[in-house]
C-alpha positions in Angstrom: 0.0 0.0 0.0 2.8 2.4 0.8 4.4 1.6 -2.5 1.0 2.3 -4.2 0.7 5.6 -2.4 4.2 6.8 -3.3 3.6 5.8 -7.0 0.2 7.6 -6.9 1.8 10.7 -5.5 4.5 10.7 -8.2 1.9 10.3 -10.9 -0.2 13.2 -9.6 2.9 15.4 -9.4 3.8 14.4 -13.0 0.4 15.7 -14.3 0.2 19.0 -12.4 -2.4 20.6 -14.6 -4.8 17.6 -14.3 -4.1 17.3 -10.5 -4.7 21.0 -9.9 -8.0 21.0 -11.9 -9.3 17.9 -10.2 -8.3 19.1 -6.7 -9.9 22.5 -7.3 -13.2 20.9 -8.5 -13.3 18.5 -5.6 -12.3 21.2 -3.0 -15.2 23.4 -4.2 -17.7 20.5 -4.1 -16.6 19.1 -0.7 -16.2 22.6 0.8 -19.6 23.9 -0.2 -21.3 20.6 0.7 -19.6 20.5 4.1 -20.4 24.1 4.8 -24.1 23.5 4.1 -24.1 20.3 6.1 -22.6 22.3 9.0 -25.5 24.7 8.8 -28.1 21.9 8.4 -26.5 20.0 11.3 -26.4 23.0 13.6 -29.9 24.2 12.9 -31.9 21.1 12.1 -30.1 18.1 13.4 -28.2 19.1 16.5 -30.3 19.1 19.8 -31.1 22.5 21.3 -28.3 23.6 23.7 -30.4 23.1 26.8 -30.5 20.2 29.3 -33.2 17.5 28.5 -33.9 19.3 25.2 -36.1 16.3 24.1 -38.6 17.2 26.9 -38.8 20.9 26.2 -42.0 22.2 24.7 -43.6 25.5 23.8 -47.2 25.7 25.1 -49.6 27.3 22.7 -53.2 28.2 23.3 -55.7 27.3 20.6 -58.6 29.5 19.5 -59.6 27.4 16.5 -62.9 29.2 15.8 -61.2 32.5 15.7 -58.6 31.2 13.3 -55.7 30.8 15.8 -54.3 27.3 16.0 -51.3 28.2 18.0 -51.1 31.5 19.9 -49.4 33.1 22.8 -50.7 33.2 26.4 -51.5 35.9 29.0 -49.7 36.4 32.3 -52.8 35.3 34.2 -53.0 32.0 32.2 -49.4 31.2 32.9 -49.8 31.7 36.6 -53.2 29.9 36.7 -52.6 26.7 34.8 -48.9 26.4 33.9 -46.9 27.3 36.9 -46.9 24.5 39.5 -48.6 22.1 37.0 -47.8 18.5 38.0 -47.1 17.5 34.4 -44.2 20.1 34.2 -40.9 20.1 36.0 -40.6 23.8 35.2 -42.6 26.3 33.2 -41.7 29.9 32.4 -42.9 32.7 30.1 -40.5 34.9 28.1 -40.8 38.4 26.7 -38.1 39.6 24.4 -38.2 43.4 24.3 -35.5 45.7 23.3 -34.6 47.7 26.3 -32.4 50.8 26.9 -29.2 50.0 28.8 -26.8 52.7 29.9 -23.3 51.8 30.9 -21.2 54.9 31.0 -22.5 58.0 29.1 -24.6 57.0 26.1 -27.6 54.7 26.4 -28.1 51.9 23.7 -31.0 49.7 22.9 -30.1 46.0 23.1 -31.9 42.7 23.0 -33.0 41.7 26.5 -35.0 38.8 28.0 -37.6 39.5 30.6 -38.3 36.3 32.5 -39.6 34.8 35.8 -37.2 33.0 38.1 -38.2 29.5 36.8 -36.6 30.4 33.5 -33.1 29.5 34.7 -33.7 25.9 36.0 -36.0 25.3 33.0 -33.2 26.0 30.5 -30.3 25.0 32.7 -28.8 28.6 32.7 -26.3 29.4 35.4 -24.3 32.5 36.1 -20.5 32.4 36.3 -19.5 34.6 38.1 -22.5 35.7 40.2 -25.9 34.2 40.5 -29.3 34.1 38.8 -32.5 35.4 40.4 -35.5 33.5 41.9 -39.2 34.0 42.1 -38.7 36.6 44.8 -37.4 39.0 42.1 -40.8 38.8 40.3 -42.6 40.7 43.0 -43.1 44.4 42.6 -40.2 46.4 44.1 -37.8 43.4 44.1 -36.9 43.2 40.4 -34.1 45.8 40.0 -31.4 43.1 39.3 -29.9 42.1 36.0 -27.7 39.5 34.4 -25.5 40.7 31.5 -24.1 38.8 28.6 -20.5 37.5 28.7 -19.5 39.6 25.6 -21.0 42.7 27.1 -19.2 42.0 30.4 -15.9 41.6 28.6 -16.4 44.7 26.5 -17.6 47.1 29.1 -16.0 45.7 32.3 -12.9 44.0 30.9 -14.1 40.7 32.3 -13.5 41.8 35.9 -15.4 40.1 38.8 -15.8 43.6 40.3 -18.7 44.1 37.9 -20.9 42.0 40.2 -22.7 44.5 42.5 -22.3 47.5 40.2 -25.3 49.4 39.0 -26.3 50.1 35.4 -29.3 52.0 34.0 -32.0 49.8 32.4 -34.8 52.0 30.9 -33.3 54.8 33.0 -33.5 53.1 36.3 -30.7 51.6 38.4 -30.3 47.8 38.2 -27.7 45.9 40.1 -25.6 43.3 38.2 -25.9 40.0 40.0 -24.4 37.6 37.5 -22.8 37.0 34.1 -24.6 34.9 31.5 -22.6 31.9 30.1 -20.3 32.5 27.2 -22.2 32.0 23.9 -25.6 32.0 25.5 -28.4 32.9 23.1 -32.1 32.5 23.0 -33.3 32.6 19.4 -30.7 35.3 18.8 -28.3 37.6 20.6 -29.1 38.3 24.3 -27.3 41.1 26.0 -29.1 41.0 29.4 -31.8 39.2 31.4 -34.1 41.0 33.8 -37.0 39.8 36.0 -40.6 39.8 34.8 -42.9 41.4 37.4 -45.7 39.0 38.2 -47.7 40.6 41.0 -51.5 40.8 41.6 -52.0 43.0 38.5 -50.4 40.5 36.2 -52.2 37.6 37.8 -55.5 39.2 37.0 -54.6 39.8 33.3 -56.3 37.3 31.0 -57.3 39.5 28.0 -53.8 40.5 26.7 -52.0 37.5 25.0 -48.4 38.4 24.4 -46.1 35.9 26.2 -44.4 32.8 24.9 -44.8 29.9 27.4 -42.1 27.2 27.7 -42.2 24.0 29.7 -40.3 20.9 30.4 -42.5 17.9 30.9 -41.7 15.6 33.9 -39.9 12.3 33.4 -42.4 9.6 32.3 -45.2 12.1 31.4 -46.8 11.6 28.0 -46.9 15.0 26.2 -50.2 14.1 24.5 -51.7 13.3 27.9 -50.3 16.5 29.4 -51.8 18.5 26.5 -55.2 16.8 27.0 -55.2 17.5 30.7 -54.1 21.1 30.1 -56.9 21.6 27.6 -59.5 20.5 30.2 -58.0 22.9 32.7 -58.0 25.8 30.1 -61.7 25.2 29.2 -62.7 25.0 32.9 -60.9 28.1 34.0 -61.3 30.6 31.1 -63.4 33.7 31.6 -66.6 34.9 30.0 -67.0 35.1 27.1 -64.9 32.0 26.4 -62.1 32.5 23.9 -59.9 29.4 24.0 -60.6 25.9 22.6 -57.6 24.2 24.2 -53.9 23.9 24.4 -51.1 22.1 22.5 -47.6 21.2 23.4 -45.2 21.8 20.4 -41.7 20.3 20.7 -39.4 23.3 21.1 -37.0 22.2 18.4 -39.8 21.9 15.9 -41.1 25.3 16.8 -37.7 26.9 16.4 -36.7 25.4 13.0 -40.0 24.8 11.3 -40.0 27.9 9.1 -36.4 27.4 7.9 -36.4 23.7 7.3 -37.6 23.8 3.7 -35.2 26.5 2.5 -32.2 24.8 4.2 -33.0 21.4 2.7 -33.4 23.0 -0.8 -30.0 24.7 -0.5 -28.4 21.5 0.8 -29.9 19.6 -2.2 -28.5 22.2 -4.5 -25.0 22.0 -3.1 -25.2 18.2 -3.3 -25.9 18.5 -7.0 -22.7 20.7 -7.3 -20.8 17.8 -5.6 -22.2 15.3 -8.0 -21.2 17.5 -10.9 -17.7 17.8 -9.4 -17.5 14.0 -9.2 -18.6 13.6 -12.8 -16.2 16.3 -13.8 -13.2 14.5 -12.2 -14.4 11.1 -13.6 -14.3 12.7 -17.1 -10.8 14.1 -16.5 -9.6 10.7 -15.3 -11.1 9.0 -18.3 -9.5 11.5 -20.6 -6.2 11.1 -18.8 -6.4 7.4 -19.1 -5.8 7.8 -22.8 -2.2 8.9 -22.2 -1.6 6.0 -19.8 -2.7 3.2 -22.1 0.9 2.2 -23.0 2.0 2.4 -19.3 -0.9 0.1 -18.3 -0.2 -2.3 -21.2 3.4 -2.6 -20.2 2.4 -3.5 -16.6 0.1 -6.2 -17.9 2.9 -7.4 -20.3 5.3 -7.9 -17.4 2.8 -9.9 -15.3 0.6 -7.4 -13.4 -2.9 -8.7 -12.8 -6.0 -6.7 -13.5 -6.9 -6.5 -9.8 -3.4 -5.1 -9.1 -3.8 -2.4 -11.7 -7.3 -1.6 -10.5 -5.9 -1.2 -6.9 -3.3 1.2 -8.1 -5.7 3.4 -10.1 -8.2 3.5 -7.2 -5.4 4.4 -4.8 -4.6 7.4 -7.0 -8.3 8.4 -7.0 -8.5 8.1 -3.2 -5.3 10.0 -2.7 -6.6 12.7 -5.0 -9.9 12.8 -3.0 -8.2 13.0 0.3 -6.0 15.9 -0.7 -9.0 17.7 -2.4 -11.1 16.9 0.6 -8.5 18.5 2.9 -8.5 21.7 0.8 -12.3 21.5 0.8 -12.3 21.3 4.6 -10.3 24.6 4.8 -12.8 26.2 2.3 -15.7 24.8 4.4 -14.4 26.5 7.6 -14.4 29.9 5.8 -17.8 29.3 4.1 -19.4 28.2 7.3 -18.3 31.3 9.1 -19.4 33.5 6.2 -22.8 31.9 6.0 -23.4 32.1 9.8 -22.5 35.8 9.9 -24.9 36.6 7.0 -27.8 34.4 8.2 -27.9 35.7 11.8 -30.8 38.1 11.1 -33.2 35.6 9.6 -32.1 32.0 10.4 -32.8 30.5 13.8 -29.8 29.2 15.7 -27.5 31.0 13.3 -25.2 31.9 16.2 -24.7 28.1 16.8 -23.6 27.3 13.2 -20.1 26.0 13.2 -17.9 23.0 12.3 -18.0 20.2 14.8 -16.9 16.5 14.9 -19.9 15.5 12.9 -19.1 18.0 10.2 -15.5 16.8 10.0 -16.7 13.2 9.8 -19.1 14.2 7.1 -16.2 15.8 5.1 -14.1 12.6 5.5 -16.9 10.3 4.4 -17.8 12.6 1.4 -14.1 12.5 0.3 -14.0 8.7 0.5 -17.2 8.3 -1.3 -16.2 10.8 -4.0 -12.9 9.0 -4.4 -14.7 5.7 -5.0 -17.4 7.4 -7.1 -15.2 9.1 -9.6 -12.3 6.6 -9.4 -13.9 3.1 -9.9 -15.5 3.7 -13.4 -12.4 5.3 -15.0 -10.1 2.6 -13.4 -12.4 -0.1 -14.7 -12.4 1.3 -18.2 -8.6 1.9 -18.1 -7.9 -1.7 -17.2 -10.0 -3.1 -20.0 -7.5 -2.7 -22.8 -6.4 -4.7 -25.7 -2.7 -5.4 -25.0 -1.7 -5.7 -28.7 -3.2 -2.4 -29.8 -2.3 -0.5 -26.7 1.4 -1.5 -27.1 1.2 -0.1 -30.6 -0.3 3.1 -29.1 -3.6 2.5 -30.9 -6.9 2.8 -29.1 -9.7 1.5 -31.2 -12.6 -0.9 -31.2 -14.9 -1.7 -28.3 -12.6 -0.4 -25.6 -12.4 3.1 -27.0 -16.1 3.2 -27.9 -17.0 2.1 -24.4 -14.8 4.9 -22.9 -16.4 7.5 -25.3 -19.8 6.3 -24.1 -18.8 6.7 -20.5 -17.4 10.2 -21.2 -20.6 11.2 -22.9 -22.7 9.9 -20.1 -20.8 11.9 -17.4 -20.8 15.0 -19.6 -24.6 14.7 -20.2 -25.2 14.2 -16.5 -23.2 17.3 -15.6 -25.1 19.4 -18.1 -28.5 18.1 -16.8 -27.6 18.7 -13.2 -26.3 22.2 -14.0 -29.5 23.0 -15.9 -31.6 22.0 -12.9 -29.7 24.5 -10.7 -29.8 27.2 -13.4 -33.6 26.8 -13.8 -34.1 26.9 -10.0 -31.9 30.0 -9.6 -33.8 31.7 -12.5 -37.2 31.0 -10.9 -35.9 32.3 -7.5 -34.5 35.4 -9.3 -37.9 36.0 -10.9 -39.6 35.7 -7.5 -37.1 38.0 -5.9 -37.4 40.6 -8.7 -41.2 40.4 -8.5 -41.0 41.0 -4.7 -38.7 44.0 -5.2 -41.3 45.6 -7.5 -44.3 44.8 -5.3 -46.3 48.0 -4.4 -45.7 48.1 -0.6 -48.3 50.8 -0.2 -45.8 53.4 1.0 -42.8 55.3 -0.3 -39.6 54.4 1.6 -37.3 56.8 -0.2 -35.9 59.7 1.9 -37.5 58.4 5.1 -35.7 57.8 8.4 -37.1 55.6 11.2 -36.0 56.0 14.8 -37.4 54.0 17.7 -38.7 55.9 20.7 -39.7 53.5 23.5 -40.5 55.5 26.6 -39.5 54.0 30.0 -42.7 53.1 31.9 -41.5 54.5 35.2 -40.5 57.9 33.7 -43.6 58.2 31.4 -46.1 56.5 33.6 -49.2 58.5 32.6 -50.9 58.8 29.2 -50.6 62.6 29.5 -46.8 62.3 29.6 -46.7 59.9 26.7 -49.0 62.1 24.6 -47.0 65.2 25.4 -43.7 63.7 24.5 -44.7 62.5 21.0 -46.5 65.8 20.3 -43.3 67.6 21.1 -41.1 65.2 19.3 -43.0 65.2 16.0 -43.3 69.0 16.2 -39.6 69.6 16.8 -38.4 67.0 14.2 -40.7 68.5 11.6 -39.1 71.9 12.1 -35.6 70.6 11.5 -33.9 71.9 8.3 -34.3 69.4 5.4 -37.3 67.6 7.1 -40.6 67.8 5.2 -42.8 65.7 7.6 -42.4 63.9 10.9 -44.8 61.5 12.7 -44.9 58.4 14.9 -46.5 55.0 14.7 -46.6 52.1 17.1 -45.7 49.4 14.5 -43.5 50.2 11.5 -44.3 48.4 8.2 -42.1 45.4 7.4 -40.5 45.6 10.9 -41.5 42.1 11.8 -43.8 43.3 14.6 -47.5 43.6 14.8 -50.4 44.7 17.0 -53.9 43.4 16.5 -57.1 42.9 18.4 -60.9 42.4 18.1 -63.2 44.9 16.5 -66.9 45.3 16.5 -68.8 47.0 13.6 -72.0 48.9 14.2 -75.0 47.3 12.4 -73.4 43.8 12.2 -74.8 40.9 14.1 -72.7 39.6 17.0 -70.3 36.8 15.9 -70.9 33.2 17.1 -69.3 32.1 20.4 -65.5 31.8 20.3 -65.4 33.9 17.1 -64.5 37.5 16.6 -63.8 40.1 14.0 -60.2 41.3 14.2 -57.9 43.8 12.5 -54.4 45.1 12.9 -54.1 48.3 15.0 -51.9 51.3 14.3 -51.6 54.3 16.6 -50.4 57.2 14.6 -49.8 60.9 15.0 -50.9 63.6 12.5 -48.8 63.6 9.4 -48.1 59.9 9.4 -49.6 59.2 5.9 -47.6 62.2 4.5 -44.3 61.1 6.2 -44.5 57.5 4.9 -46.2 58.3 1.6 -49.4 56.3 2.2 -52.2 57.2 -0.1 -55.4 58.5 1.4 -58.2 57.2 -0.8 -61.1 59.0 0.8 -62.1 61.2 3.7 -59.5 63.1 5.8 -56.3 62.4 7.7 -55.9 63.0 11.4 -55.1 66.5 12.7 -54.1 68.1 16.0 -57.9 68.6 16.7 -58.3 64.8 17.0 -57.2 64.7 20.7 -58.4 63.4 24.0 -61.2 66.0 24.2 -62.7 65.3 20.7 -64.9 62.5 19.6 -63.1 59.2 18.8 -62.2 58.7 15.2 -60.4 56.1 13.1 -59.1 55.6 9.6 -59.4 52.1 8.0 -57.5 50.4 5.2 -59.1 49.8 1.8 -59.2 46.1 2.3 -61.2 46.4 5.6 -63.6 48.9 4.0 -64.2 46.7 1.0 -64.6 43.6 3.1 -67.3 45.0 5.4 -69.0 47.6 3.1 -68.5 46.3 -0.5 -69.7 48.9 -3.0 -70.6 51.4 -0.2 -68.9 54.3 1.4 -67.2 53.4 4.7 -66.8 57.0 5.9 -69.2 57.8 8.6 -69.6 54.2 9.7 -68.7 53.3 13.3 -66.7 50.6 15.0 -65.1 49.9 18.3 -61.7 48.4 19.1 -63.1 45.7 21.4 -65.3 42.6 21.5 -69.0 42.9 20.7 -70.1 42.8 24.4 -67.4 45.2 25.7 -68.4 48.6 26.9 -66.1 50.5 24.7 -66.8 53.8 22.9 -67.9 53.8 19.3 -65.3 55.4 16.9 -66.3 57.1 13.6 -64.5 56.3 10.4 -63.3 59.6 8.9 -61.0 58.2 6.2 -59.9 55.3 4.0 -56.2 54.7 3.4 -54.5 52.5 0.9 -53.4 49.0 1.8 -49.9 48.6 3.2 -47.7 45.5 3.3 -47.1 45.4 7.0 -45.8 41.8 7.4 -43.7 40.9 4.4 -43.8 41.9 0.8 -44.8 38.4 -0.1 -47.8 38.4 2.2 -51.1 40.0 1.3 -52.1 43.3 2.9 -54.0 42.9 6.1 -57.0 44.8 7.4 -55.9 47.8 9.5 -57.5 50.3 11.8 -55.6 53.5 12.4 -56.4 55.6 15.4 -55.0 58.9 16.8 -52.2 58.4 19.3 -53.5 61.5 21.2 -56.8 59.7 21.9 -55.2 56.4 23.0 -51.6 57.1 23.9 -48.8 54.6 24.3 -45.2 54.8 25.1 -43.7 52.4 22.5 -43.6 54.2 19.1 -41.4 54.6 16.0 -40.6 58.0 14.8 -40.9 58.5 11.0 -39.0 61.4 9.4 -39.3 62.3 5.7 -36.5 64.4 4.3 -36.3 66.6 1.2 -33.3 64.5 -0.1 -30.7 62.1 1.1 -28.7 64.0 3.7 -26.5 62.2 6.3 -26.6 65.3 8.5 -30.3 64.9 9.1 -29.8 61.7 11.0 -27.4 63.5 13.4 -29.9 66.4 13.8 -32.6 63.9 14.6 -30.3 62.2 17.2 -29.5 65.6 18.8 -33.1 66.6 18.9 -34.2 63.4 20.7 -31.3 63.7 23.1 -32.3 67.3 23.8 -35.8 66.1 24.8 -34.6 63.1 26.9 -30.9 62.2 27.2 -31.8 58.8 28.5 -33.5 57.6 25.3 -31.2 55.6 23.0 -31.1 56.8 19.4 -28.3 54.6 18.1 -30.5 52.7 15.6 -31.8 55.4 13.2 -32.3 53.6 9.9 -33.4 54.6 6.4 -36.7 53.0 5.5 -35.2 51.7 2.4 -32.8 49.6 4.5 -35.8 48.2 6.5 -37.4 47.2 3.2 -34.2 45.5 2.0 -33.8 43.7 5.4 -37.3 42.2 4.9 -36.1 40.6 1.7 -32.7 39.6 3.0 -33.7 35.9 3.5 -34.9 35.6 -0.1 -31.9 37.5 -1.3 -29.5 35.2 0.5 -31.2 32.1 -0.8 -31.0 33.5 -4.3 -27.3 34.4 -4.0 -26.4 31.0 -2.7 -28.4 29.1 -5.3 -27.1 31.4 -8.1 -23.5 30.8 -6.8 -24.1 27.0 -6.9 -25.5 27.3 -10.4 -22.5 29.3 -11.7 -20.1 26.8 -10.1 -22.1 23.9 -11.6 -21.9 25.5 -15.1 -18.2 26.1 -14.8 -17.6 22.5 -13.7 -19.9 21.2 -16.5 -17.9 23.2 -19.0 -14.7 21.7 -17.6 -16.3 18.2 -18.0 -17.1 19.0 -21.6 -13.6 20.1 -22.2 -12.4 16.7 -20.9 -14.7 14.9 -23.3 -13.5 17.1 -26.2 -9.8 16.6 -25.2 -10.2 12.8 -25.2 -12.2 12.6 -28.4 -9.8 14.8 -30.3 -6.9 12.7 -29.0 -8.6 9.5 -30.2 -9.2 11.0 -33.7 -5.7 12.4 -34.2 -4.8 9.7 -36.8 -8.1 10.3 -38.6 -7.5 14.0 -38.8 -3.9 13.4 -40.0 -5.2 11.2 -42.9 -7.8 13.8 -43.8 -5.2 16.5 -43.9 -2.9 14.3 -46.0 -5.7 13.8 -48.5 -6.1 17.5 -49.0 -8.6 18.7 -46.4 -8.1 22.2 -44.9 -7.5 22.5 -41.2 -10.9 24.2 -40.7 -12.7 21.3 -42.3 -10.6 18.3 -41.2 -11.6 18.9 -37.5 -15.3 19.4 -38.2 -17.9 17.3 -36.5 
């Protein structure tokens, strides 16, 4: 074997051009395939990084008759039928708000988890150094403690243990650092801090607002189906009036996390597997073409007594050596591609922060290299060993052996072209979809628009009067800035990934059946919002400063809502209320109809929306929208300074152009297209190299024919024609 390996290495060095081309093709195929396998393995195959991950579930409430098969729960429901449930070892709800944290001079808005004390034993999270908090921190007045992320600790405190006990500002209030989260801790994405969730009497009585994700670990020996059935009975027995729930389901946490990304990742993995097959077919073609120049060598070996099995072993050894070296290069490429993919997928792919090469990925690369060596090595070796000794020694390759080799070459070349066409067609279809999405009418004009979050701390802006006054002042001062043509605020920005919805009741319509309700998205806006975002007003009027807390309640509805409930009629003047049919809420008059806006994604249909004046129903979590006369980088700085002038504790580090938000909403589709297009281009290049191998071999076989034709008077242009 050592002798075979030394000889194989000499033969590969002797044919440097062939060796370089084959290793490059294999490195690309193995590298890309291993990188995609690392992503699939990390996201889809690897267990979640929590203890007893197979017993972790997300608990969803069902409201089937209202069209909600799996929805979030309220704080009261969590405390009533999930905490201390005998079927669960632990249960905890999680809120993932962005909160303002101030360490030093400037506040910044960072991803934060707000959780009860049971979160830590549920997910096996410990603090080192420091400690986690318990249920005691959930009680009002006891929750001013915080755990910060390892990276934040290293960046702001230099990794010093003295950070424990220091105070930082969270939403403008002092919180004491009691622990450091484990290195690499994430929860569906980056987490910079964890703070307690207040669960006092007020929260225990809250059953109407559903906004919390509920996680649970079932006890050992408990059947999840039985736990869900018992939980459903408890939900039905304890819900209020009118009833809204139809049961509860337990969804495996891993399934919930990766369900939306499974199809796209498997498609990409299938595409890169085709690239690997094309690379194998390409190398097989090169080996078959190379075998032409080795016919005399192989014939001499047969003539001096070598057996066919011995020759086969030598040729397969060369293929395996080639595959191992190419695989090693591919592994280096895979390390870089894996890191590149993880960094670009972090904003749309779950568990992207966990993507990386592990032992399973290295084993995969090794197995792929061995299989490729056998796959592209056996067929050429078999054909190379089937020679006619007499003709080969005279350097003639004719008859059945040459014909069989040409058929094999043609087969591999045709397979390469077919697989490359599959990828090209798929990339073309995805490109068409992507281009169509880019030209979809979003219902607003994002050009020359800046978006700045303004989430007011509850303790500092505790009353609706304070919240109303801040946004009235903010929009007025921002609109007066040089270069600004309009400024307004909205509670949910289009294409931001967030939403706010709730029940509506329409005057003159019969009450819906039990457990059903009419619903619509809700948008709190300030005057000038439609102008600032370029949303068309199709009828009626926009809100003005006169639509305040002292004036009658008014709303503006989207065209889809107006056409759904009043087809062929004028919706202006009709009345509705933002509550259930039986709720004692005021009636609001429709004063305008606005154009439909794509709020979720550009691929999703427009939803029914009700806009109401922020001054009449104030809130503290809003997005400022500023339209400028032209692209001007100084406007963003002026906006930042103006907000700091109103409240220096508000973070304004994430002012974004609206065009960037639109692009971010398409980023997952764009990344899929770029990857698939890259695979298609690589496939075409490899297929072209395979065709080159076929042409090289065919021309070499017909050299004598071409010489005879030239000797008989054919011109060079005609003698080589097909």
